[in-house]
Structures are given as C-alpha cells and as structure tokens.
C-alpha positions as CSV (number, residue, x, y, z in Angstrom):
1,X,-32.9,13.4,-17.1
2,X,-30.6,10.4,-17.4
3,X,-30.8,8.2,-14.4
4,X,-27.9,7.2,-12.2
5,X,-28.4,3.5,-13.1
6,X,-26.6,4.3,-16.4
7,X,-23.6,5.5,-14.4
8,X,-23.7,2.4,-12.3
9,X,-23.7,0.5,-15.6
10,X,-20.6,2.5,-16.7
11,X,-18.7,1.4,-13.6
12,X,-20.2,-2.1,-13.9
13,X,-18.7,-2.6,-17.4
14,X,-15.3,-1.5,-16.2
15,X,-15.6,-4.1,-13.5
16,X,-16.2,-6.9,-16.0
17,X,-13.1,-5.9,-18.0
18,X,-10.9,-5.8,-14.9
19,X,-12.0,-9.2,-13.5
20,X,-10.9,-11.1,-16.6
21,X,-7.3,-10.7,-15.5
22,X,-7.7,-12.3,-12.0
23,X,-5.5,-15.3,-11.1
24,X,-7.8,-17.4,-8.9
25,X,-9.9,-19.2,-11.5
26,X,-12.8,-20.4,-9.4
27,X,-13.3,-17.1,-7.6
28,X,-13.0,-15.3,-10.9
29,X,-15.7,-17.6,-12.4
30,X,-18.0,-17.0,-9.5
31,X,-17.6,-13.2,-9.9
32,X,-18.4,-13.4,-13.6
33,X,-21.5,-15.5,-12.9
34,X,-22.6,-13.0,-10.2
35,X,-22.2,-10.0,-12.6
36,X,-24.2,-11.8,-15.2
37,X,-27.0,-12.7,-12.7
38,X,-27.0,-9.0,-11.6
39,X,-27.3,-7.8,-15.2
40,X,-30.3,-10.2,-15.6
41,X,-31.7,-8.6,-12.4
42,X,-31.4,-12.0,-10.5
43,X,-29.9,-10.1,-7.5
44,X,-30.3,-12.8,-4.9
45,X,-28.6,-15.5,-7.0
46,X,-25.9,-12.9,-7.6
47,X,-25.5,-12.4,-3.8
48,X,-25.3,-16.1,-3.2
49,X,-22.5,-16.4,-5.8
50,X,-20.7,-13.4,-4.3
51,X,-20.9,-15.0,-0.8
52,X,-19.1,-18.1,-2.2
53,X,-16.5,-16.0,-3.9
54,X,-16.0,-14.0,-0.7
55,X,-15.1,-17.2,1.3
56,X,-12.5,-18.2,-1.3
57,X,-11.0,-14.7,-1.6
58,X,-10.8,-14.3,2.1
59,X,-9.0,-17.6,2.5
60,X,-6.5,-16.7,-0.3
61,X,-6.2,-13.0,0.9
62,X,-7.1,-12.0,-2.7
63,X,-7.7,-8.3,-2.0
64,X,-8.4,-7.2,-5.5
65,X,-11.1,-9.8,-5.8
66,X,-12.5,-9.0,-2.4
67,X,-12.7,-5.4,-3.6
68,X,-14.9,-6.3,-6.5
69,X,-16.9,-8.8,-4.4
70,X,-17.9,-6.0,-1.9
71,X,-18.5,-3.6,-4.8
72,X,-20.9,-5.9,-6.5
73,X,-22.7,-6.8,-3.2
74,X,-23.1,-3.0,-2.8
75,X,-24.5,-2.6,-6.3
76,X,-26.9,-5.5,-5.8
77,X,-28.3,-4.1,-2.6
78,X,-28.6,-0.7,-4.2
79,X,-30.8,-2.2,-6.9
80,X,-32.8,-3.8,-4.1
81,X,-33.2,-0.3,-2.6
82,X,-31.4,-1.4,0.6
83,X,-29.1,1.6,0.5
84,X,-27.8,1.3,4.0
85,X,-26.4,-2.3,3.4
86,X,-25.2,-1.1,0.0
87,X,-23.1,1.7,1.5
88,X,-21.7,-0.6,4.2
89,X,-20.4,-3.0,1.6
90,X,-19.1,-0.2,-0.6
91,X,-17.3,1.3,2.5
92,X,-15.6,-2.1,3.0
93,X,-14.5,-2.1,-0.7
94,X,-13.2,1.5,-0.2
95,X,-11.2,0.4,2.9
96,X,-9.5,-2.4,0.8
97,X,-8.8,0.0,-2.0
98,X,-7.1,2.5,0.4
99,X,-5.1,-0.2,2.3
100,X,-4.2,-2.6,-0.5
101,X,-4.9,-1.3,-4.0
102,X,-4.4,2.0,-5.9
103,X,-6.2,5.2,-6.7
104,X,-8.1,3.8,-9.6
105,X,-10.0,1.4,-7.3
106,X,-10.7,4.3,-4.9
107,X,-12.2,6.3,-7.7
108,X,-14.4,3.5,-8.8
109,X,-15.9,2.7,-5.4
110,X,-16.3,6.5,-4.6
111,X,-18.3,6.8,-7.9
112,X,-20.5,3.8,-6.8
113,X,-21.1,5.3,-3.4
114,X,-22.1,8.5,-5.0
115,X,-24.6,6.5,-7.2
116,X,-26.2,5.0,-4.1
117,X,-26.6,8.4,-2.5
118,X,-28.2,9.7,-5.7
119,X,-30.6,6.7,-5.8
120,X,-31.5,7.5,-2.2
121,X,-32.1,11.2,-3.3
122,X,-29.2,12.3,-1.1
123,X,-27.8,14.6,-3.8
124,X,-25.5,16.7,-1.7
125,X,-23.7,13.7,-0.4
126,X,-23.6,12.2,-3.9
127,X,-22.0,15.4,-5.2
128,X,-19.4,15.4,-2.4
129,X,-18.4,11.8,-3.3
130,X,-18.2,12.5,-7.0
131,X,-16.1,15.7,-6.4
132,X,-13.6,13.6,-4.4
133,X,-13.5,11.0,-7.2
134,X,-13.0,13.8,-9.8
135,X,-10.0,15.3,-7.9
136,X,-8.3,11.9,-7.7
137,X,-9.1,11.2,-11.4
138,X,-7.4,14.6,-12.3
139,X,-4.3,13.7,-10.3
140,X,-4.1,10.3,-12.0
141,X,-4.4,11.8,-15.5
142,X,-6.8,9.0,-16.5
143,X,-9.0,10.6,-19.2
144,X,-11.7,7.9,-19.1
145,X,-12.2,8.3,-15.3
146,X,-12.0,12.1,-15.5
147,X,-14.8,12.1,-18.1
148,X,-16.9,9.6,-16.1
149,X,-16.5,11.6,-12.9
150,X,-17.3,14.9,-14.7
151,X,-20.4,13.4,-16.2
152,X,-21.5,12.2,-12.8
153,X,-21.1,15.7,-11.3
154,X,-23.0,17.2,-14.2
155,X,-25.8,14.8,-13.7
156,X,-26.1,15.4,-10.0
157,X,-25.7,19.2,-10.4
158,X,-28.6,19.0,-12.9
159,X,-30.7,17.3,-10.2
160,X,-29.9,20.1,-7.8
161,X,-30.8,22.7,-10.5
162,X,-27.2,24.0,-10.4
163,X,-27.1,24.8,-14.1
164,X,-23.8,26.7,-14.3
165,X,-22.0,23.8,-12.6
166,X,-23.8,21.4,-14.9
167,X,-22.5,23.3,-18.0
168,X,-19.0,23.5,-16.6
169,X,-18.7,19.7,-16.1
170,X,-20.4,18.8,-19.4
171,X,-17.7,20.8,-21.2
172,X,-15.0,18.9,-19.3
173,X,-16.6,15.5,-20.0
174,X,-17.0,16.3,-23.7
175,X,-13.2,16.7,-24.0
176,X,-12.6,13.4,-22.4
177,X,-15.2,11.4,-24.5
178,X,-14.0,12.3,-27.9
179,X,-13.1,8.7,-28.8
180,X,-15.8,6.9,-26.8
181,X,-19.1,7.2,-28.7
182,X,-21.4,5.5,-26.1
183,X,-20.1,7.6,-23.2
184,X,-20.4,10.7,-25.4
185,X,-24.1,9.8,-26.2
186,X,-24.9,9.4,-22.5
187,X,-23.3,12.8,-21.9
188,X,-25.4,14.4,-24.7
189,X,-28.5,13.1,-22.9
190,X,-27.5,15.2,-19.8
191,X,-26.8,18.1,-22.1
192,X,-30.2,17.9,-23.7
193,X,-31.8,17.8,-20.3
194,X,-29.7,20.8,-19.3
195,X,-31.0,22.7,-22.4
196,X,-34.6,21.8,-21.4
197,X,-34.2,22.9,-17.8
198,X,-32.5,26.1,-19.0
199,X,-35.5,27.0,-21.2
200,X,-33.5,26.4,-24.4
201,X,-36.2,24.2,-25.8
202,X,-35.3,24.3,-29.5
203,X,-31.7,23.2,-28.7
204,X,-33.0,20.5,-26.4
205,X,-35.3,19.2,-29.1
206,X,-32.6,19.2,-31.8
207,X,-30.1,17.6,-29.5
208,X,-32.5,14.9,-28.4
209,X,-33.4,14.1,-32.0
210,X,-29.7,13.8,-32.9
211,X,-29.1,11.5,-30.0
212,X,-32.1,9.4,-30.9
213,X,-30.8,8.8,-34.4
214,X,-27.3,7.9,-33.3
215,X,-28.6,5.6,-30.6
216,X,-30.7,3.8,-33.1
217,X,-27.7,3.4,-35.4
218,X,-25.6,2.1,-32.5
219,X,-28.4,-0.1,-31.2
220,X,-28.3,1.6,-27.7
221,X,-31.8,1.0,-26.6
222,X,-31.4,2.6,-23.1
223,X,-30.1,5.8,-24.7
224,X,-33.0,5.7,-27.3
225,X,-35.4,5.7,-24.4
226,X,-33.6,8.5,-22.5
227,X,-33.7,10.6,-25.7
228,X,-37.4,10.0,-26.1
229,X,-38.0,11.0,-22.5
230,X,-36.2,14.3,-23.1
231,X,-38.4,14.9,-26.2
232,X,-41.5,14.2,-24.1
233,X,-40.4,16.6,-21.4
234,X,-39.5,19.3,-24.0
235,X,-42.8,19.0,-25.8
236,X,-44.8,19.1,-22.5
237,X,-42.8,22.3,-21.4
238,X,-43.6,24.1,-24.7
239,X,-47.2,22.8,-24.6
240,X,-46.9,20.9,-27.9
241,X,-49.1,18.2,-26.5
242,X,-49.6,16.2,-29.7
243,X,-45.9,15.8,-30.1
244,X,-45.6,14.9,-26.5
245,X,-48.2,12.1,-27.0
246,X,-46.4,10.9,-30.1
247,X,-43.0,10.6,-28.3
248,X,-44.7,9.0,-25.2
249,X,-46.2,6.3,-27.4
250,X,-42.8,5.7,-29.0
251,X,-41.2,5.3,-25.6
252,X,-43.9,2.9,-24.4
253,X,-43.1,0.6,-27.3
254,X,-39.6,0.0,-25.9
255,X,-38.5,-2.2,-23.1
256,X,-38.5,0.3,-20.3
257,X,-38.7,0.0,-16.5
258,X,-42.1,0.0,-14.7
259,X,-41.1,3.3,-13.1
260,X,-40.5,4.9,-16.5
261,X,-43.7,3.4,-17.8
262,X,-45.6,4.9,-14.8
263,X,-44.2,8.3,-15.4
264,X,-45.2,8.1,-19.1
265,X,-48.7,7.1,-18.2
266,X,-49.0,10.0,-15.8
267,X,-47.7,12.4,-18.5
268,X,-50.2,11.0,-21.0
269,X,-53.0,11.3,-18.5
270,X,-52.0,14.9,-17.7
271,X,-51.7,15.9,-21.4
272,X,-55.0,14.3,-22.4
273,X,-56.6,16.1,-19.5
274,X,-55.2,19.4,-20.6
275,X,-56.5,18.8,-24.1
276,X,-59.9,17.9,-22.7
277,X,-59.8,14.3,-23.8
278,X,-61.0,13.1,-20.5
279,X,-61.7,9.5,-21.4
280,X,-58.2,8.9,-22.5
281,X,-56.9,10.9,-19.5
282,X,-58.8,8.6,-17.1
283,X,-57.6,5.5,-19.0
284,X,-54.0,6.4,-18.7
285,X,-54.5,7.5,-15.1
286,X,-55.8,4.0,-14.4
287,X,-52.7,2.6,-16.2
288,X,-50.5,4.8,-14.0
289,X,-52.3,3.6,-10.9
290,X,-51.8,0.0,-12.0
291,X,-48.1,0.7,-12.7
292,X,-47.8,2.2,-9.2
293,X,-49.4,-0.9,-7.7
294,X,-47.0,-3.0,-9.7
295,X,-44.1,-1.0,-8.4
296,X,-45.4,-1.3,-4.9
297,X,-45.8,-5.0,-5.3
298,X,-42.2,-5.3,-6.6
299,X,-41.0,-3.1,-3.7
300,X,-42.9,-5.3,-1.3
301,X,-41.4,-8.4,-2.8
302,X,-38.0,-6.8,-2.6
303,X,-38.6,-5.8,1.0
304,X,-39.7,-9.4,1.7
305,X,-36.6,-10.8,0.2
306,X,-34.5,-8.1,2.0
307,X,-36.2,-9.2,5.2
308,X,-35.3,-12.8,4.6
309,X,-31.7,-11.7,4.0
310,X,-31.8,-9.6,7.1
311,X,-33.2,-12.6,9.1
312,X,-30.3,-14.7,7.8
313,X,-27.9,-12.0,8.8
314,X,-29.5,-11.8,12.2
315,X,-29.2,-15.6,12.6
316,X,-25.5,-15.4,11.9
317,X,-25.2,-12.4,14.3
318,X,-27.0,-14.5,17.0
319,X,-24.6,-17.3,16.4
320,X,-21.7,-14.8,16.8
321,X,-23.3,-13.4,20.0
322,X,-23.6,-17.0,21.4
323,X,-19.9,-17.4,20.6
324,X,-19.2,-14.1,22.4
325,X,-21.2,-15.3,25.4
326,X,-19.2,-18.5,25.5
327,X,-16.0,-16.5,25.2
328,X,-17.2,-14.2,28.0
329,X,-17.8,-17.2,30.3
330,X,-14.4,-18.4,29.5
331,X,-13.0,-15.1,30.4
332,X,-14.9,-15.2,33.7
333,X,-13.4,-18.6,34.5
334,X,-10.0,-17.4,33.5
335,X,-10.4,-14.3,35.7
336,X,-11.3,-16.5,38.7
337,X,-8.2,-18.5,38.0
338,X,-6.1,-15.4,37.8
339,X,-7.5,-14.2,41.1
340,X,-6.7,-17.6,42.7
341,X,-3.2,-17.3,41.3
342,X,-2.8,-13.9,42.9
343,X,-3.9,-15.2,46.2
344,X,-1.4,-18.1,45.9
345,X,1.2,-15.6,44.8
346,X,0.5,-13.4,47.9
347,X,0.9,-16.5,50.1
348,X,4.3,-17.2,48.5
349,X,5.6,-13.6,48.7
350,X,7.6,-14.2,51.9
351,X,9.3,-17.3,50.4
352,X,10.1,-15.3,47.3
353,X,11.7,-12.5,49.3
354,X,13.9,-15.0,51.1
355,X,15.0,-16.6,47.8
356,X,15.4,-13.4,45.9
357,X,19.1,-12.9,46.9
358,X,19.9,-16.5,46.0
359,X,18.2,-16.0,42.6
360,X,20.2,-12.8,42.0
361,X,23.4,-14.6,42.8
362,X,22.4,-17.5,40.6
363,X,21.5,-15.1,37.8
364,X,24.9,-13.5,38.0
365,X,26.6,-16.8,37.8
366,X,24.4,-17.7,34.8
367,X,25.4,-14.4,33.1
368,X,29.1,-15.1,33.8
369,X,28.9,-18.6,32.4
370,X,27.0,-17.3,29.4
371,X,29.7,-14.7,28.8
372,X,32.4,-17.4,29.1
373,X,30.5,-19.6,26.8
374,X,30.2,-16.8,24.2
375,X,33.9,-16.1,24.5
376,X,34.8,-19.8,24.1
377,X,32.4,-20.0,21.1
378,X,34.1,-16.9,19.6
379,X,37.5,-18.5,20.1
380,X,36.3,-21.8,18.5
381,X,35.0,-19.8,15.5
382,X,38.4,-18.1,15.1
383,X,40.2,-21.4,15.3
384,X,37.8,-22.9,12.8
385,X,38.4,-20.0,10.4
386,X,42.2,-20.3,10.9
387,X,41.9,-24.0,10.2
388,X,40.0,-23.3,7.0
389,X,42.6,-20.8,5.9
390,X,45.4,-23.3,6.6
391,X,43.5,-26.0,4.7
392,X,43.1,-23.7,1.7
393,X,46.8,-22.7,1.8
394,X,47.8,-26.4,2.0
395,X,45.6,-27.2,-1.0
396,X,47.2,-24.4,-2.9
397,X,50.7,-25.6,-2.0
398,X,49.8,-29.1,-3.2
399,X,48.4,-27.8,-6.4
400,X,51.7,-25.8,-7.0
401,X,53.8,-28.9,-6.2
402,X,51.6,-31.0,-8.5
403,X,52.1,-28.4,-11.3
404,X,55.9,-28.2,-10.6
405,X,56.2,-32.0,-10.6
406,X,54.2,-32.2,-13.8
407,X,56.3,-29.6,-15.5
408,X,59.6,-31.3,-14.5
409,X,58.3,-34.7,-15.5
410,X,57.0,-33.4,-18.8
411,X,60.4,-31.7,-19.4
412,X,62.2,-34.9,-18.8
413,X,59.7,-36.8,-20.9
414,X,60.1,-34.3,-23.7
415,X,63.9,-34.5,-23.5
416,X,63.6,-38.3,-23.8
417,X,61.5,-37.8,-26.9
418,X,64.2,-35.7,-28.4
419,X,66.9,-38.2,-27.4
420,X,64.8,-41.0,-28.8
421,X,64.5,-39.2,-32.1
422,X,68.3,-38.7,-32.2
423,X,68.9,-42.4,-31.3
424,X,66.5,-43.5,-34.0
425,X,68.1,-41.2,-36.6
426,X,71.6,-42.3,-35.6
427,X,70.6,-46.0,-35.7
428,X,69.2,-45.7,-39.2
429,X,72.3,-43.9,-40.5
430,X,74.7,-45.8,-42.8
431,X,77.7,-44.7,-40.7
432,X,76.3,-46.3,-37.6
433,X,75.5,-49.5,-39.4
434,X,79.0,-49.8,-40.9
435,X,81.1,-48.5,-38.0
436,X,83.1,-50.7,-35.8
437,X,83.1,-48.1,-33.0
438,X,82.1,-50.3,-30.1
439,X,82.0,-47.4,-27.6
440,X,79.5,-45.5,-29.8
441,X,77.3,-48.5,-30.1
442,X,77.4,-49.2,-26.4
443,X,76.5,-45.5,-25.7
444,X,73.5,-45.7,-28.1
445,X,72.4,-49.0,-26.4
446,X,72.6,-47.3,-22.9
447,X,70.6,-44.4,-24.2
448,X,68.0,-46.7,-25.6
449,X,67.7,-48.6,-22.3
450,X,67.4,-45.3,-20.4
451,X,64.7,-44.1,-22.7
452,X,62.8,-47.4,-22.4
453,X,63.1,-47.2,-18.6
454,X,62.0,-43.5,-18.6
455,X,61.7,-43.5,-14.8
456,X,60.8,-39.8,-14.6
457,X,57.7,-40.2,-16.7
458,X,56.8,-43.5,-15.0
459,X,57.2,-41.8,-11.6
460,X,55.0,-38.9,-12.8
461,X,52.4,-41.3,-14.3
462,X,52.3,-43.3,-11.0
463,X,51.9,-40.1,-9.0
464,X,49.4,-38.5,-11.4
465,X,47.3,-41.7,-11.6
466,X,47.2,-42.0,-7.8
467,X,45.8,-38.5,-7.6
468,X,43.7,-38.6,-10.7
469,X,43.0,-42.3,-11.2
470,X,39.4,-41.6,-12.2
471,X,40.5,-39.1,-14.9
472,X,43.1,-41.4,-16.5
473,X,40.9,-44.5,-16.3
474,X,37.9,-42.7,-17.8
475,X,40.0,-41.1,-20.6
476,X,41.5,-44.5,-21.6
477,X,38.1,-46.3,-21.3
478,X,36.1,-43.7,-23.4
479,X,38.9,-43.0,-25.9
480,X,41.1,-46.1,-26.4
481,X,42.3,-44.7,-29.7
482,X,44.4,-42.1,-27.9
483,X,48.2,-42.6,-27.9
484,X,50.4,-42.2,-24.8
485,X,51.6,-38.8,-26.1
486,X,48.1,-37.6,-26.6
487,X,47.1,-38.7,-23.1
488,X,50.2,-36.9,-21.8
489,X,49.1,-33.7,-23.7
490,X,45.5,-34.0,-22.4
491,X,46.8,-34.4,-18.9
492,X,48.6,-31.1,-19.2
493,X,45.3,-29.5,-20.4
494,X,43.4,-31.2,-17.5
495,X,45.7,-29.7,-14.8
496,X,44.9,-26.3,-16.3
497,X,48.3,-25.4,-17.8
498,X,48.2,-22.5,-20.2
499,X,49.1,-22.8,-23.8
500,X,52.3,-21.1,-23.2
501,X,53.2,-23.4,-20.3
502,X,52.4,-26.5,-22.3
503,X,54.5,-25.2,-25.2
504,X,57.4,-24.6,-22.8
505,X,57.1,-28.0,-21.2
506,X,56.9,-29.9,-24.5
507,X,59.5,-27.6,-26.2
508,X,57.1,-26.7,-29.0
509,X,55.8,-23.4,-30.3
510,X,52.5,-22.0,-28.8
511,X,51.0,-22.0,-32.3
512,X,51.7,-25.7,-32.7
513,X,50.3,-26.3,-29.2
514,X,47.0,-24.5,-30.2
515,X,46.9,-26.6,-33.4
516,X,47.5,-29.8,-31.3
517,X,44.5,-28.8,-29.0
518,X,42.3,-28.3,-32.0
519,X,43.4,-31.7,-33.6
520,X,42.6,-33.5,-30.4
521,X,39.3,-31.8,-30.0
522,X,38.3,-32.8,-33.5
523,X,39.6,-36.4,-33.0
524,X,37.5,-36.7,-29.8
525,X,34.4,-35.2,-31.5
526,X,34.2,-31.7,-30.1
527,X,33.6,-28.5,-32.0
528,X,36.2,-26.5,-30.2
529,X,38.9,-26.6,-27.5
530,X,36.6,-24.9,-24.9
531,X,34.2,-27.8,-25.2
532,X,37.2,-30.2,-24.9
533,X,38.3,-28.6,-21.6
534,X,34.7,-28.7,-20.2
535,X,34.5,-32.4,-21.2
536,X,37.9,-33.2,-19.5
537,X,36.6,-31.5,-16.3
538,X,33.7,-33.9,-16.2
539,X,36.0,-37.0,-16.2
540,X,37.5,-36.1,-12.8
C-alpha cells in the first residue's frame, strides 16, 4: 500500500509553490533552504533554519510565513518520529490558519495532522482529520484539494480494511485528477492495493504493471517502487513465488528506504522458505535482521538527536521558569507594598472622611468651571466661524469691485481707442489739412491730449499693478515683445473674465475675442488657450 509519506510530499510541494510569493525576502530564503534540507533528510539543519525564520516572522507579524514555519517544523518532527512535538507545531499552524488566514491553509494543515496520526498508526484519528479537510475542500470548490483529501481518505480507509469506503473515495479522487498525471498515478497505486486486498488479483496485477510503465516513462521512481511492491504482494497472495522473487529483486535495485528493504528481505526469506530453498531463506532472513538492526540504529540516533533537542528545549524552559520565579518574587514584594499601602490608607481614613465634603464641593466647582470653559470655547468657535464667513464675504466683494473697476476702466480705454482711431482718420483726411476751421482743430487737439492723458486706464493700471504687481512685472519681464494692448487683453484673461465679458468690455465680437486668445497663445509659445490661462495663473 502507498505510504503516507507520499501524501506529505504532496502537501510539501504545494508549500514550496506558495512560499515563492512571500514578501519578506530573508525569511522566505530561510524557509526555502529549510524545505531543501528537509527534502535531503537533513532535518536538524532544517529545524535550525526554521528557528531563525520564526524569529524574523514573529518580529514582523508575518502570519502566513509563521504558518508555513510551524507546518514544516511539524513535518520535520514527524520524519524524526517525534509525533507529539509534530502535532504540537501543526496545532499552532492550525491556530494561525483559523485566526489569520483562509480555509485553504486550514485544509493543508489538517491533512498534515492526519498524516502524522497515520504515521503513528492512529488511523481513526487520521480518518477524522481527513474527513474534516475533505468537507472544507468541497465547500471551497478547489478540485486539487478535493482530490488530495479524497485520496487521503481512500488510503486510510484501506489501512482500516474499509474497502467500500476506499472504493467510494477512489472514484471521487479520479474525477479530480484528470489533468494531474502524477497525482493520478499515486491514486492508481491505492486502487491497485484495493484490488489486491479485495481478492481481485488479476486486476491488481494489470493495474500495477500499467502504473509501473507510466512511472518509468514519467521518471517517477517512488511510484515505480510502490508499483513493484503491489506486484510483490499480489504474487505472494496468489502463491506465484517465482514472480514474487522477480519483482522483489527489481524493487531492491532501486533507491528505497531501509524499512522497505527490510520488508522485501522478509518477503524473500518467507518465499524461499515456502519453496524449500532454505539456504537462500536464511541468507535473506539475515539480511532482514541486519536491516532491522540498521533501522534500530537509525531510530536510536534519531532518538539521541531528539533527546538533545528536548534538552535544549528543557534548558529554555528552565530559563523561562527562572524568569517566572523572579517575576513571582517581584509580585511578593509588590504585594507587601500594597499591604503597607492599605495599612497607611486605613490610618488616613479619618482624615479622608473629614476632607470628603470639601473635595465634593471642590469637584462641583471644577465641573462648573469646566462647563463655563466649554461654553466660552463654543462661543469663541462660533465667533471664529463668523469671522471666517465675514472674511470670505469681504474677499468676494473686493473681487466683484475689482472686476467692476476693470470693466469700467477697460470700457473707457476701449472708447479712447475708438476716439483715437477717429482722430487719426480725421487728421489724415484732406479736408482737415486744408480747412481753416480753428474750432475743429482745437477740438481735435483737445481730444488728442485727453487720449494721451487717458487717466481712466492709468488709474486702473496703477490700481491693478498695486494689487497684481507680481503678475504685471513677471509678464513684462518674461515677454517684453507684448504690446500694451496685449498686456491689457491678458489682464482681462488673468482676472478670469469670460470670453463674452471680454468681448463686451473691448466692444469686439466673441469670435474675434477667441481668435485673439489663440493668437496670443501662439505668440507666447503655447499649444492652446487652456495652457495660456494655466501659465498666467502661475505668474501671480
């Protein structure tokens, strides 16, 4: 039967994919190194790296990374057969998943917890955990997780000899693994084992051969080995001992675990004994004993390393206990201080009673003053708000007056321009040159002097320059090529008069006003009038 370590590997690969998206670079790097060390069975180096990553993730409150750290610690301890410590760390990962993450993480850690229960031969508890994960997977609609959980349930059910339940969940998983060849092959191994346990040996044999060929093509060595083990078991069950020996030898040529090698040696010893080849039976029995001793030595080494780890944990717990003792002493001292305070308080009770009435009166006065202060503060806020409104109104009135003054001044200036044109045309006429009408010539001279004086525009220019001196100075400095009329036109644009208003002030058509805007924009190097207005606003 396929071992649960393959299911752990399934979750493990999912972990490696998820970690690549983490944001804390150093923690992510340590996690990746820890996964690699675990894959290479260097569990203690992996645990050291995970401990460093845990410190960083705890400081940064990186809950997703903490989840994967505790999950990997649990997987490492499971591989070291310390199932109690493994479950403690997986439980911490589950708590983080429930409090901080989503259902996908819960399903992942529940699957791993089920794996630990199965490795510890606690199949009922493993089945309970996998059933919870399956229900969550169905709610999420994640086909990959549904298939993985169904495959786990089928595998555990097979271990419990619940063949109907095994068949039911194999069928569910097959629907989910249509597009995942590797997962489908692992599921077919369970199906072949199911056929074998159900006494359907021909189907088990054909299924295992089919899986073996596909695994060789996909270079999936672990699945090749699992298929060979199914073939061995099938041949033993139907008492085809020569074929069983053949498949045993094929399996032994592969990189398999010591435990798998031990079982194959025992199978060979049993088969050779049944076929009365006693010498070979004793040889493989010795090999099985040696493999058992090797497993025992490895377990002892693991137990020794686990003991060292436990010693380190105990040392840290002792340090924590010392800290607690110091804290307890501090609490005792604090308690004595509190007791002394109570004694002192009791001695002062009489004085407190005498002062209570005065304090109550004082408190009432304080409350009254506080209310008065709040009332005064409210009045000040209202006055401040009113002052702001008055200020805004005053600004608005000034802007209206500025606009009105500008309009009047521009109307006068425009009329002067019209009179100037009339005077110029009249002065150039032959009649004016030849006439002896002194009164007419004096009138023209007076008009000319009035135009030259142009007090309305000068008054406006003085007022405008006083209020917008920076604008006029900047405009003249940056654009000396502009005429007085053009500056006048730009001033109207600057104070935000509309095209219609400017046309009215200058006694021109709105179309000509628009054309004038475009001409000035082009003259000053702008693509359009909008850019011209934005530019004029920056000169203020």
